[in-house]
C-alpha angles and dihedrals in degrees: 000000000000110000097217137067119263110258117230128199118199130212112197124356096119130139112339095013116138099181095047091064091046091055093047094049093045095047091051097045098093098039095239099100128055129189103241105164143001151184095204101175143014083243110077089207093055091045090053090048092054093045090053091050089052092049094240119156109261093238090062094052112087137197093223139010090245089060091047094054092045097049097038090057089058091061123088112269091248090059105036124088118276097205143001129237111207115201103163129125116282097267090059097052104085104051100047092043091050093048093045091054093044089053091052101258122135115231141223108189130189114235142291095056099228147344093265141015091245090058090049092055092050093046092050089057091050092050090051094046095049094043090215125143119267130185126186112201104234089161101196095064086066095069113107094225092051088056089048090051091052090048093050091051094046090049091055101250091135095038118219110356114245106169139022122191119183126173135181113186120182128167104191096104095050089123136029094286090156088072089068127066092266102134097200093057095042099059097036093057094044112094091205089062106025101039129226094331138038110183096028092045095044104041106356089070089056091053092046092048091049092050093053094040097051098038094043088222129122122227115247103179141352144197116210141189118190126187140194099208101170109075115250095018114134101202131049119280096177139030150152130210131197109216135206118193134192115273092037102287120140133196151171128237122195124186124170139160096191098067090126111228095008118127119196110302105154108187137184132194124184124188126194138175093274107028146343137229139199139193134179131188095231087066097029098160091061130078118181121206114193124204124192095224103028139051120279116273116225115205116196129196118237141129091242097050110116099195100059121105123249088250090063097036093056087062100042114104108176140038119268116290095035108107118232117197149166098320093048091049089050090048090052089063091051093045094051090046091049094047090053091047091051090050090050093050091050097045092246133135112247121226112264090240089061092054090061101104130110116272145168096309091053089051094048093047090048093055091045087053092054092048094048093046092054091044092050094046091053093046130087090211092060103187107092125187111238112227139147 
């Protein structure tokens, strides 16, 4: 195996960025990735400021991502970055990802994949053509008990899936926060930066991805209702979607950012012919399996738990009773990506558990979901066929 850490370059994540810090912490958690370079802002001055705060050498802090790609390629392979983490707003996802891939750099991209579905289709082709590795950070698939839930369903514990409920209530946009100087609210509610949807693009895509990932079923059609609850807001801040999956299952997806007082408790429930299960982020170490003629089973995450599947155990970090949360789930995506990249560099075959991280297909389906939801919400016919 390679005897050095993987070197990461970052695009975005400058002053005022929440998600940039999350990516940096998560990437560094296992000691196999180091931040080596960055173009942290469209402002060269702000990029330099961030680089200084992160103790990077000044010659590895760039004023633009174009400059970073150009100058990193001049370095010996042992010194240049191995991959790029892109943590910019939605409208600055496509171009840096495209250029990173075309310059030979693997990519970790914050979700959603792109500004528009058309961009996602083009980017998917580029990923396929280059053959490079691509990870999309749908965080919640990194939780051990979400992987256990997926494994239980795929092994038939629930029987044929009948119903999928997924909800994502947030309350942070309960008022016109975008009228303040709060950067996260300003760009998310701006259609020139966020795209055709705010709530459904920001958190609805997470809920959709979780529903397909856990159930193992693909969406076939949907019926959506989107709302702009806060007066004067241009993009949706609330919505609900009826779902129809392959094999006859149906479901409901709720995503809202105006659930006043709510924090961030994404939750999924799946019901089959034999049993049901549920998981929520506020109690992330617990997975409940419900049986009609027996007591509930409570599965708990932990490195010393003998009954968990290998899919869960590969993503457990601590012994039972030690809570693992959002940052650890995020780090699991980075670790699996890094393990696969190490295997690739060394001509080895990665374990199948390591290959379990979101990729280009997840990104494309997520952007198709946003487009179909908006189309359905604007239509009088309502039911919209889901297709790529």
